[in-house]
N, C-alpha and C positions, 0 to 999 in steps of 0.2 A: 145244621144251619137252616133256618126257616126261610120262607119265601121273601119276606120283607127284608131280612138281612142280606139276602142275595141281591135283591133289587137295589138296596142302598150301596152295596159294595160295587156293583156294576155302574151305578150312577156316579159314584166317586171316581172310578177309573175312567169313565167316559169324560167326565169333567176335566180331569187332569190331562187327558189326551188332547182335548179341544184347546186347552190353554197353552199347549206347545207353540212356540213362536212360528215354526214352519207351518203347522196345521192352521193356525189363526191367519197367517198370511195367505195360505191357499183358499181358505174360506172367504176372507175379505176380498181377495183378488177376483174370485169368481163372482162375488156379489156385484162387482163393478161392471160385469157383463150384462146384468139384468136389464138396464134401460135399452141397450142395443138389441138384445134378443126379443124383448117385448115389442118394441116399436117395429123392428124388422118383421116379426111374426104378424103383427097387426096389418102392416102393408101387404104382406104375402097373402093373408086371408082376403083382404079387401080387393086385391087384384085378381084373385082366383076363385071367386064365389062360383060354385058349380051350377049356376042357373043360367041357361042360355039366354033368357030374356034380359037378365041383368047385364050380361056382356053386350048384347045388342043395344040396349038402352044407353049404356055408358059410351059405347063406340059412336052412337048416333049423336048424343048430347055433347060429349067432350072430345070426341075424336079417338082414333085408334092408338095414338101415342100416349094417351092418359094411362091406360092399363100397363103399357110398357114402362112408363115412369114409376108407377107404383111397384112393379116388380124390380126395377133397378134399385129402389130404396132398400128392399129386403135383401137383394143380392149384395149390395154394398155393406150393409151391417153385418151380415153373416160372413162375408169374405174377409173381414179384418179381425175376426174373433181372436185368432192367435196373437195378433199384435196387441190387442187390448189385454189379453191374459198375461203376456210376458211383461208388459209395463205395469199393470196393476199388482200382480203378485210380487214383482221385484220391489215396487214402491213400498208395499206393506211390510215385506220381509226386512228390507234395508232400514226402514223407519223404526221398526221394532228393535233392531240391533243398534240404534242410535247413530247411524251414519247418514251421509248426505244422500237422500233418496233420489234427487234429481240426477246426480251423476251416476248412481247405481242403475237407474232406469235407462239412461243413455247407453251405458256399457252393455246392459242386457239386450237392448234393441239392436245394437251393432253386432253383438255376438250372434243373435238370432239371424240377422241378415247374412252373416258369413256362412251359416250352416244351410241356407236355402240354396238349392241347385241354381247356378247362374244361367242355365239354358234349358230348353225343352224341345221336343220333337213334335211337330204338327202331325195331324192325321195323314197328310200327304207325304210325310217323311222328311220334311225340311227342318233343319236344325236352326233354332232361333236363339241367339246369344244375348247376354247382358240384359236380362229381364227378371222381374219379380212377378211370378205368377200368383194369381189369387188362390190357386190350389194350396199353396203352402202357408199363406198368411191367414187362411180360414180355418175351418174345423180340422182339416188334415194335419195342421201343424200344432195342434193343441198339446200333445204329449211333449213334443220338442220344446214348445214355449214354456211349459211348466218346468222341465228339466233346466233349460237355460236360465229361467228366472231365479231358481234356487242356486244353481251353480255359480252364476255370475254374481249374484248378491252375496253369497258366501265368500267368494274370492275377493270381492271388493271390500267387504267389511273386515275380512282377515287382514288384508294388506293395510287398511287404515288403522286398525287396532294394534297391529305390530309395528306401526310407524314406518312401513315400507312405502314411503312417499318421498318425493323430491322436496327437500327443505329449501325454503326461500327466506330471505331476510324479513324482519318484522315490518320494514318500510313498504313492502309489496302489498298492494291492495288485496283485501280478503277474497274477492272474486277470482283473482288470478291464482291465489294460493289453492282455492277450492278446485279450480280447473286442473292445476298441476297434480293434485292429489290423485287424479284418475289415471295418470300416465303409466305407472307401474302395474296397477291392476289391468289396465287395457292391454298392456304388452303381454301379460300372462294369459289373459283370456283369448286374445286374438292369435296367439301362437300355439294354444293347446287344442 
């Protein structure tokens, strides 16, 4: 086998791999994070230019709270990265499967929140309950977000395709029928 045949074979295999629904959903889901990471990075750079005179000038002209505001934009965008990933990957996966992407996203988001620890311990040792920390909805939660997106999307679409839904009469409005379609998948996801 010559070099060109090897390259052609590899290109064909890579193309087939990229066309898999789950890989395409992963790719497209992460593409949705680009605006957030780019803008967050821009604000992070703008707030932390390592030139002392720049910092002094900005503080004098705009006040000390201006640079803090710029840092808060970058912190906010990076701190919700896992939420963006779980919603966008689920949306693309469920859409490719031909199911209701909105309901799939809501189920994935709820499942993700169930997995987040409901409390944390402060540095002083105090236990704080009933909170969602930025730690788990940011970059620390990315692997969990990817897993939840695929698992919940798969369970939701499997239930819909197997008609594991609550059947309602045809006189019931379509929006209510769509809402009830998520009851059985939600029960499965929230109890597993």
